[in-house]
MIVEX-201595 format. One line per field, with one value per residue: x, y, z of N, C-alpha, C, O in turn; residue number from 1. Coordinates in steps of 0.1 Angstrom, whole numbers, plus 5000, padded with zeros to 4 digits. Example, Ala and Ser with C-alpha at 12.3 -4.5 7.8 and 13.67 -1.06 7.14 Angstrom:
BEGIN
npx = 5132 5128
npy = 4943 4978
npz = 5078 5071
capx = 5123 5137
capy = 4955 4989
capz = 5078 5071
cpx = 5132 5129
cpy = 4967 5000
cpz = 5078 5079
opx = 5142 5134
opy = 4967 5011
opz = 5085 5080
nr = 1 2
***
This chain:
BEGIN
npx = 4794 4800 4780 4775 4759 4747 4771 4800 4828 4860 4887 4913 4935 4952 4974 4991 5001 5000 5014 5016 5036 5033 5003 5014 5029 5011 4998 5019 5036 5060 5073 5075 5051 5031 5035 5031 5005 4998 4994 4967 4950 4959 4949 4924 4918 4924 4910 4883 4883 4886 4862 4844 4848 4873 4895 4925 4948 4972 4996 5020 5045 5070 5091 5118 5132 5132 5148 5164 5158 5158 5181 5171 5142 5141 5150 5131 5110 5115 5115 5090 5079 5086 5074 5049 5046 5052 5029 5008 5002 4990 4964 4958 4964 4946 4918 4923 4940 4968 4998 5023 5054 5067 5095 5128 5143 5165 5181 5172 5179 5191 5175 5148 5142 5141 5118 5102 5100 5090 5066 5051 5052 5035 5012 5003 4990 4964 4935 4913 4923 4947 4973 4994 5025 5047 5079 5108 5106 5105 5088 5099 5123 5110 5100 5127 5138 5123 5130 5153 5150 5136 5152 5176 5162 5162 5182 5189 5178 5150 5127 5121 5127 5108 5088 5081 5060 5036 5024 5039 5063 5050 5045 5069 5070 5067 5041 5027 5007 4990 4952 4946 4953 4931 4923 4939 4948 4958 4966 4968 4975 4988 4996 5006 5025 5046 5070 5053 5042 5043 5043 5019 4996 4987 4962 4947 4926 4925 4926 4927 4932 4927 4930 4950 4972 4966 4938 4928 4901 4876 4853 4865 4877 4858 4844 4860 4855 4829 4833 4850 4831 4813 4829 4836 4850 4870 4887 4901 4879 4853 4827 4800 4804 4809 4786 4768 4777
npy = 4925 4956 4968 5001 5019 5038 5026 5033 5039 5031 5057 5054 5028 5000 4972 4942 4919 4888 4853 4842 4824 4804 4799 4788 4768 4747 4738 4726 4740 4763 4790 4813 4812 4816 4843 4854 4851 4866 4893 4893 4893 4918 4933 4934 4941 4969 4976 4974 4989 5015 5018 5016 5037 5043 5065 5061 5038 5016 4992 4963 4959 4947 4944 4960 4937 4918 4913 4895 4871 4838 4844 4841 4847 4869 4882 4873 4887 4917 4915 4914 4933 4952 4946 4949 4978 4980 4971 4981 5006 5024 5016 5023 5053 5055 5053 5072 5070 5078 5070 5059 5053 5042 5038 5031 5035 5033 5014 4996 4987 5011 5011 5000 5020 5043 5032 5035 5063 5075 5061 5076 5098 5105 5097 5119 5139 5127 5122 5103 5083 5076 5050 5036 5020 5000 4996 4980 4986 5002 5004 5015 5024 5046 5061 5071 5083 5104 5114 5127 5143 5159 5169 5179 5201 5218 5222 5241 5262 5266 5253 5254 5242 5243 5245 5218 5194 5165 5165 5181 5158 5142 5153 5146 5123 5089 5089 5113 5126 5112 5103 5099 5067 5045 5015 4985 4955 4923 4893 4859 4848 4852 4872 4899 4928 4933 4956 4976 5005 5017 5043 5053 5037 5044 5046 5028 5003 4969 4941 4909 4879 4845 4838 4832 4856 4849 4845 4868 4884 4904 4897 4890 4912 4926 4917 4927 4950 4956 4942 4964 4986 4979 4985 5001 5033 5047 5064 5072 5082 5074 5047 5055 5082 5079 5070 5089 5114
npz = 4926 4942 4968 4980 4991 5016 5030 5052 5035 5039 5032 5030 5020 5027 5019 5027 5005 5009 5008 4982 4976 4990 4981 4954 4956 4973 4950 4936 4919 4909 4931 4918 4899 4913 4921 4902 4893 4915 4902 4890 4912 4920 4901 4903 4930 4929 4911 4923 4943 4930 4919 4944 4956 4973 4982 4982 4977 4990 4982 4993 4980 4978 5003 5023 5035 5019 5004 5010 5001 4979 4954 4927 4933 4939 4914 4899 4907 4903 4875 4870 4883 4865 4843 4848 4852 4828 4811 4825 4832 4818 4811 4841 4839 4823 4837 4855 4878 4898 4898 4925 4935 4964 4990 4990 4961 4952 4951 4932 4897 4869 4849 4858 4877 4857 4843 4864 4874 4847 4849 4871 4859 4838 4850 4869 4875 4873 4893 4900 4920 4943 4941 4955 4953 4974 4977 4981 5007 5039 5072 5093 5082 5066 5086 5095 5074 5071 5095 5092 5070 5082 5101 5083 5072 5097 5104 5077 5082 5077 5091 5124 5157 5180 5163 5155 5147 5153 5127 5111 5112 5100 5073 5060 5058 5033 5023 5026 5008 5011 5023 5059 5071 5070 5067 5070 5058 5056 5038 5037 5064 5084 5114 5116 5112 5097 5098 5078 5073 5095 5108 5096 5107 5131 5141 5125 5113 5113 5091 5093 5070 5062 5036 5008 4989 4958 4954 4965 4956 4940 4958 4985 4990 4991 5011 5033 5036 5040 5070 5080 5079 5103 5125 5152 5157 5177 5185 5210 5226 5240 5236 5239 5236 5210 5195 5203 5191
capx = 4794 4803 4767 4784 4750 4749 4781 4813 4842 4876 4892 4928 4932 4964 4972 4999 4995 5010 5006 5019 5042 5025 4995 5020 5036 5002 4998 5028 5040 5072 5068 5073 5039 5021 5039 5025 4990 4988 4991 4954 4946 4963 4943 4911 4916 4929 4892 4872 4889 4882 4849 4841 4852 4885 4904 4938 4952 4989 4998 5030 5049 5088 5098 5136 5139 5125 5163 5172 5149 5168 5184 5161 5132 5141 5152 5118 5101 5119 5111 5073 5074 5090 5065 5037 5046 5050 5016 4993 5001 4983 4950 4957 4961 4928 4912 4925 4947 4977 5008 5033 5058 5072 5107 5144 5145 5177 5187 5168 5186 5189 5159 5137 5141 5134 5107 5094 5099 5082 5050 5046 5053 5024 5002 5011 4977 4952 4924 4903 4926 4965 4976 5009 5034 5056 5090 5120 5099 5103 5081 5113 5130 5102 5104 5142 5143 5116 5133 5167 5149 5132 5169 5182 5153 5160 5198 5191 5167 5138 5122 5123 5127 5099 5074 5080 5048 5032 5021 5052 5069 5040 5049 5080 5068 5064 5027 5025 4999 4976 4943 4948 4949 4920 4920 4952 4945 4969 4962 4981 4971 4998 4987 5015 5023 5062 5078 5048 5035 5044 5039 5005 4988 4983 4946 4943 4916 4931 4918 4933 4926 4937 4929 4960 4967 4962 4929 4920 4895 4867 4842 4872 4878 4840 4838 4870 4847 4818 4839 4853 4820 4807 4837 4832 4862 4867 4899 4903 4867 4843 4814 4791 4806 4811 4775 4761 4783
capy = 4941 4960 4976 5009 5025 5038 5022 5038 5033 5036 5066 5050 5013 4995 4958 4932 4911 4876 4838 4838 4810 4790 4794 4779 4751 4739 4735 4716 4749 4772 4803 4825 4811 4827 4859 4860 4849 4876 4901 4889 4899 4933 4943 4929 4951 4982 4980 4975 4998 5027 5015 5016 5053 5043 5076 5060 5022 5010 4978 4964 4946 4939 4950 4962 4922 4907 4910 4878 4861 4834 4855 4837 4848 4884 4885 4877 4899 4929 4912 4910 4948 4959 4940 4955 4989 4985 4968 4982 5022 5030 5017 5035 5065 5054 5052 5083 5065 5085 5061 5066 5043 5045 5031 5033 5027 5036 4998 4991 4988 5019 5005 5002 5035 5051 5033 5040 5076 5077 5060 5082 5116 5101 5096 5127 5149 5119 5124 5092 5073 5075 5037 5036 5007 5000 4984 4982 4999 4993 5015 5021 5033 5059 5072 5072 5093 5117 5122 5131 5153 5176 5176 5188 5215 5228 5230 5250 5275 5264 5250 5257 5230 5248 5242 5206 5185 5154 5172 5181 5150 5134 5157 5145 5109 5091 5089 5127 5132 5105 5103 5090 5053 5038 5000 4977 4945 4913 4879 4848 4840 4857 4885 4912 4942 4933 4970 4981 5017 5021 5057 5058 5023 5045 5044 5018 4992 4957 4927 4896 4870 4834 4836 4837 4864 4851 4842 4876 4893 4913 4892 4890 4926 4933 4911 4936 4966 4951 4946 4978 4993 4975 4987 5014 5039 5058 5075 5075 5090 5062 5040 5060 5096 5080 5071 5103 5122
capz = 4928 4960 4971 4988 4995 5029 5038 5052 5027 5045 5022 5023 5022 5026 5019 5025 4996 5013 5003 4967 4975 4996 4968 4941 4963 4973 4937 4926 4912 4913 4939 4906 4893 4926 4921 4884 4895 4922 4895 4887 4923 4923 4889 4908 4939 4923 4895 4928 4948 4925 4921 4957 4960 4978 4978 4982 4979 4992 4981 4998 4966 4983 5014 5024 5041 5012 4996 5017 4995 4969 4944 4920 4931 4936 4901 4888 4912 4898 4861 4872 4886 4849 4835 4852 4849 4814 4805 4833 4835 4809 4818 4852 4835 4815 4848 4863 4889 4900 4905 4930 4944 4977 4991 4986 4948 4945 4945 4917 4882 4865 4837 4864 4881 4847 4841 4875 4869 4836 4856 4880 4859 4831 4860 4883 4872 4878 4904 4906 4930 4945 4943 4958 4955 4983 4968 4989 5015 5052 5078 5102 5070 5063 5096 5097 5063 5072 5106 5086 5061 5087 5107 5073 5071 5109 5097 5068 5085 5069 5103 5138 5161 5187 5154 5148 5153 5148 5114 5105 5109 5086 5060 5054 5051 5020 5020 5032 5005 5010 5035 5070 5070 5077 5070 5063 5054 5054 5036 5041 5079 5097 5118 5117 5097 5090 5091 5070 5075 5108 5116 5091 5112 5148 5146 5115 5118 5109 5088 5086 5066 5057 5022 4998 4977 4945 4959 4972 4947 4948 4969 4999 4992 4997 5029 5044 5035 5051 5082 5085 5080 5114 5132 5160 5156 5191 5186 5222 5230 5245 5227 5243 5232 5200 5194 5208 5180
cpx = 4796 4789 4776 4770 4747 4758 4797 4826 4853 4881 4908 4929 4949 4968 4986 4997 5006 5002 5011 5024 5038 5013 5003 5022 5021 4995 5006 5034 5054 5066 5064 5060 5031 5025 5030 5008 4984 4988 4974 4947 4952 4952 4927 4909 4915 4911 4887 4874 4883 4867 4842 4844 4864 4895 4919 4940 4968 4991 5018 5036 5063 5089 5111 5141 5139 5140 5170 5166 5158 5172 5174 5150 5129 5141 5136 5107 5101 5117 5096 5072 5079 5076 5050 5033 5048 5039 5005 4993 4993 4969 4949 4953 4949 4919 4913 4929 4961 4983 5018 5042 5068 5083 5116 5143 5159 5189 5181 5177 5182 5176 5146 5129 5137 5121 5094 5088 5086 5067 5043 5044 5039 5011 4997 4994 4962 4947 4917 4910 4940 4963 4994 5016 5046 5068 5103 5117 5100 5097 5093 5121 5124 5102 5114 5143 5136 5122 5149 5162 5143 5142 5176 5174 5156 5175 5198 5182 5155 5125 5126 5119 5113 5082 5072 5067 5046 5028 5030 5058 5063 5044 5059 5081 5064 5047 5019 5008 4983 4966 4949 4944 4943 4920 4932 4948 4957 4963 4971 4978 4980 4991 4997 5017 5037 5063 5066 5041 5033 5039 5025 4994 4984 4969 4941 4933 4921 4923 4931 4928 4934 4937 4942 4960 4961 4948 4917 4910 4884 4859 4850 4874 4863 4841 4848 4864 4838 4825 4843 4842 4813 4819 4833 4844 4864 4878 4901 4892 4858 4833 4803 4788 4804 4794 4765 4765 4774
cpy = 4940 4971 4987 5020 5029 5031 5032 5031 5041 5042 5061 5036 5007 4978 4952 4919 4894 4864 4835 4824 4801 4788 4783 4767 4743 4737 4727 4724 4756 4783 4816 4825 4821 4837 4864 4857 4861 4890 4906 4900 4915 4940 4942 4940 4963 4988 4985 4985 5010 5027 5022 5028 5053 5058 5071 5044 5020 4999 4978 4948 4941 4948 4950 4946 4913 4905 4897 4869 4851 4843 4852 4842 4866 4888 4884 4883 4911 4928 4917 4924 4953 4955 4948 4969 4993 4984 4977 4999 5027 5029 5025 5045 5067 5057 5063 5080 5071 5074 5066 5054 5047 5034 5037 5029 5027 5023 4993 4991 5003 5021 5008 5014 5040 5048 5036 5058 5084 5073 5072 5099 5115 5103 5109 5133 5142 5120 5113 5087 5074 5060 5040 5021 5008 4992 4989 4992 4991 5005 5021 5030 5047 5069 5081 5083 5106 5127 5131 5143 5167 5178 5186 5205 5222 5233 5239 5262 5273 5260 5249 5245 5230 5243 5228 5198 5170 5155 5174 5173 5137 5138 5153 5130 5105 5091 5101 5130 5122 5105 5096 5076 5046 5023 4993 4963 4931 4899 4870 4842 4846 4873 4895 4922 4940 4947 4972 4995 5019 5030 5057 5047 5027 5040 5036 5009 4980 4946 4919 4887 4859 4832 4840 4847 4862 4848 4853 4881 4900 4908 4890 4904 4930 4930 4922 4950 4967 4952 4959 4985 4995 4975 4999 5018 5051 5069 5080 5081 5072 5059 5050 5078 5095 5075 5079 5112 5117
cpz = 4938 4957 4985 4991 5009 5038 5040 5049 5033 5027 5020 5031 5021 5023 5017 5018 4999 5012 4987 4966 4977 4984 4958 4947 4964 4960 4927 4920 4918 4922 4931 4900 4904 4925 4908 4887 4905 4914 4894 4901 4923 4913 4894 4917 4935 4915 4911 4938 4942 4924 4934 4965 4973 4974 4977 4983 4980 4990 4985 4989 4970 4993 5014 5032 5029 5002 4998 5008 4984 4959 4932 4916 4932 4922 4891 4894 4902 4880 4861 4873 4874 4843 4836 4848 4832 4806 4815 4837 4828 4811 4831 4849 4828 4826 4856 4872 4887 4908 4910 4934 4957 4984 4987 4974 4944 4944 4939 4906 4877 4856 4845 4874 4871 4844 4855 4876 4859 4838 4859 4870 4845 4841 4869 4885 4875 4889 4910 4921 4931 4944 4942 4963 4966 4980 4975 4996 5031 5061 5087 5093 5069 5074 5100 5088 5064 5086 5098 5077 5070 5099 5097 5074 5082 5104 5088 5070 5081 5083 5119 5149 5169 5176 5150 5154 5147 5131 5107 5100 5097 5075 5049 5052 5038 5015 5025 5026 5005 5023 5044 5067 5075 5078 5065 5068 5050 5050 5040 5054 5086 5103 5123 5110 5095 5086 5079 5075 5088 5117 5111 5101 5125 5151 5134 5123 5108 5103 5084 5085 5061 5044 5016 4990 4966 4945 4962 4962 4954 4960 4979 5000 4996 5011 5038 5045 5044 5066 5089 5086 5095 5122 5141 5164 5169 5187 5200 5230 5238 5240 5226 5234 5216 5190 5193 5193 5165
opx = 4796 4788 4781 4774 4745 4755 4802 4832 4856 4880 4914 4925 4957 4959 4992 4990 5016 4990 5007 5020 5038 5013 4999 5017 5019 4983 5003 5042 5058 5054 5056 5056 5026 5016 5024 5000 4972 4982 4970 4941 4945 4947 4919 4900 4905 4905 4886 4863 4874 4860 4836 4842 4863 4899 4926 4932 4975 4986 5026 5034 5067 5089 5117 5153 5144 5141 5178 5171 5168 5163 5168 5146 5119 5133 5133 5096 5091 5116 5091 5065 5072 5069 5042 5022 5045 5036 4994 4985 4987 4962 4941 4942 4942 4911 4904 4923 4966 4979 5024 5036 5075 5079 5115 5143 5163 5200 5183 5185 5171 5169 5137 5117 5125 5113 5082 5077 5077 5057 5034 5036 5034 5001 4987 4987 4952 4955 4915 4903 4947 4952 5003 5014 5054 5066 5108 5122 5096 5101 5096 5124 5131 5102 5114 5148 5140 5120 5152 5169 5143 5141 5179 5179 5154 5179 5208 5179 5148 5114 5135 5109 5106 5071 5063 5066 5053 5029 5030 5062 5068 5048 5059 5090 5060 5043 5007 4999 4971 4972 4957 4934 4946 4917 4936 4945 4964 4955 4981 4980 4979 4985 4996 5009 5041 5059 5071 5031 5022 5034 5016 4982 4978 4965 4929 4933 4921 4913 4941 4918 4945 4945 4946 4949 4953 4943 4904 4919 4883 4859 4842 4872 4861 4838 4844 4868 4837 4823 4840 4843 4808 4820 4827 4850 4858 4876 4902 4894 4862 4825 4798 4778 4800 4793 4755 4756 4777
opy = 4930 4979 4982 5031 5018 5028 5038 5022 5053 5037 5064 5032 5012 4972 4954 4910 4891 4863 4825 4815 4790 4777 4772 4757 4733 4734 4723 4718 4755 4785 4825 4836 4832 4845 4875 4864 4866 4899 4917 4911 4924 4951 4950 4948 4970 4999 4997 4990 5015 5036 5033 5029 5062 5060 5078 5037 5021 4993 4987 4936 4931 4960 4941 4944 4902 4896 4890 4858 4857 4851 4862 4844 4873 4896 4890 4884 4916 4938 4924 4929 4964 4964 4952 4973 5004 4992 4978 5004 5037 5039 5034 5049 5077 5066 5065 5087 5070 5070 5075 5043 5056 5023 5049 5017 5021 5023 4981 5000 5007 5032 5016 5016 5044 5057 5037 5062 5092 5078 5078 5108 5126 5111 5108 5132 5148 5118 5113 5088 5072 5056 5044 5013 5017 4979 5001 5003 4980 5016 5033 5041 5057 5081 5092 5094 5117 5139 5142 5153 5179 5188 5198 5216 5234 5245 5247 5271 5284 5266 5242 5239 5220 5241 5226 5196 5164 5145 5169 5174 5129 5130 5155 5124 5113 5093 5100 5134 5124 5105 5088 5074 5040 5018 4997 4960 4933 4894 4872 4830 4844 4881 4899 4924 4948 4951 4970 4992 5022 5028 5061 5050 5019 5033 5038 5007 4983 4942 4922 4884 4860 4824 4852 4849 4870 4849 4852 4886 4903 4915 4888 4909 4938 4937 4926 4959 4974 4962 4963 4993 5005 4964 5008 5012 5061 5082 5092 5086 5060 5068 5053 5083 5104 5077 5078 5116 5122
opz = 4945 4948 4996 4994 5014 5050 5030 5054 5032 5016 5010 5042 5012 5029 5006 5023 4993 5013 4982 4959 4970 4978 4956 4943 4956 4962 4915 4913 4929 4920 4934 4896 4902 4930 4906 4881 4905 4920 4897 4899 4930 4915 4889 4915 4937 4915 4914 4943 4948 4929 4933 4978 4982 4963 4970 4989 4970 4999 4982 4990 4964 4991 5008 5033 5030 4994 4991 5009 4981 4956 4927 4904 4929 4919 4881 4889 4896 4873 4852 4864 4873 4837 4828 4843 4826 4797 4811 4845 4832 4812 4832 4853 4827 4822 4864 4881 4875 4919 4904 4936 4955 4984 4982 4973 4933 4938 4939 4908 4879 4855 4843 4876 4873 4841 4855 4879 4862 4833 4852 4873 4842 4839 4876 4896 4877 4898 4922 4931 4920 4947 4934 4972 4964 4979 4974 4995 5035 5058 5087 5096 5071 5074 5105 5093 5059 5089 5102 5076 5068 5105 5100 5075 5081 5101 5088 5062 5081 5082 5123 5148 5168 5180 5142 5166 5139 5124 5095 5088 5090 5067 5036 5046 5030 5004 5027 5034 5001 5034 5041 5062 5085 5089 5054 5079 5040 5058 5047 5054 5098 5097 5134 5101 5087 5075 5068 5082 5092 5128 5119 5101 5131 5161 5132 5136 5096 5110 5076 5092 5056 5040 5018 4983 4962 4934 4963 4956 4966 4971 4989 5011 5005 5021 5048 5053 5054 5073 5100 5095 5100 5128 5135 5172 5168 5186 5201 5241 5239 5240 5215 5229 5209 5178 5186 5185 5154
nr = 1 2 3 4 5 6 7 8 9 10 11 12 13 14 15 16 17 18 19 20 21 22 23 24 25 26 27 28 29 30 31 32 33 34 35 36 37 38 39 40 41 42 43 44 45 46 47 48 49 50 51 52 53 54 55 56 57 58 59 60 61 62 63 64 65 66 67 68 69 70 71 72 73 74 75 76 77 78 79 80 81 82 83 84 85 86 87 88 89 90 91 92 93 94 95 96 97 98 99 100 101 102 103 104 105 106 107 108 109 110 111 112 113 114 115 116 117 118 119 120 121 122 123 124 125 126 127 128 129 130 131 132 133 134 135 136 137 138 139 140 141 142 143 144 145 146 147 148 149 150 151 152 153 154 155 156 157 158 159 160 161 162 163 164 165 166 167 168 169 170 171 172 173 174 175 176 177 178 179 180 181 182 183 184 185 186 187 188 189 190 191 192 193 194 195 196 197 198 199 200 201 202 203 204 205 206 207 208 209 210 211 212 213 214 215 216 217 218 219 220 221 222 223 224 225 226 227 228 229 230 231 232 233 234 235 236 237 238 239 240 241 242 243 244 245
***
C-alpha cells in the first residue's frame, strides 16, 4: 500500500505502457498474450492511482502509428479494447471514475465507437478520478486538431486572433479538462515519449523504467510516486527561489 502521508502526489499522471510483446516473447508466448497480461497492470495502476489521490490518469493504449503493426496484432488489440470496455466500465463507474477516450476514434469500427460513447456517457458525472485512454492518438494530431478548431472559431467570429493565448489553445486539446500533466512514466526501457502528449508535457517530470508493462504493478507505481516526490520542480526559477517559497 502506498503511504501518501506528507507526500506530494502528482495531480495528473500519464503512462506509456510499453513492453507487452517483449514480456510475452521472453516467456515463449505470443505477443497477444503480453497484451492480455498488460490488462492486469492497467487494473492495478488505476486502483493505486485512485487510492493515492491522483486526479487524472492518462494511459497510452494505441498510437496513430500502431496501425503499422501486423494486422493480426492490431485486430487482437481492437478486440481487447472492446473486452475491457464491456467488462471494466461498470467497475470504474462503481468507484467514481470518469472514463474518456482521446484520439481519432473515427477509424475504429462502428461497434467499438458505440461502446466508447456508452462508456463515456455512463461515467460522465463521476468525480473521483478522470481516466483517459489514448487510442489512435498522437501528440502532433492533438495539436493540429486543436489548431483547426481554434481557426474555425476565429472564422465564425467566436474568437478574435488577438485573444489567442497558450490557455486558449490548451482549451481545444484532448485533455483540456484535466489538470496540468505532472508526471509521465514510460515502461519497457526506452527513453522517448513517442509522439505522446507533446503539448501537455512541457513541464512534466519524466520517469523511465526498464520494467516491462505486465510487471508494472502497485510497487513499481509507488516507486515512481516516490521519485516524483523527491524532484525539485522549478518552472524556470532557481533552486534557491523554490526553496525559499
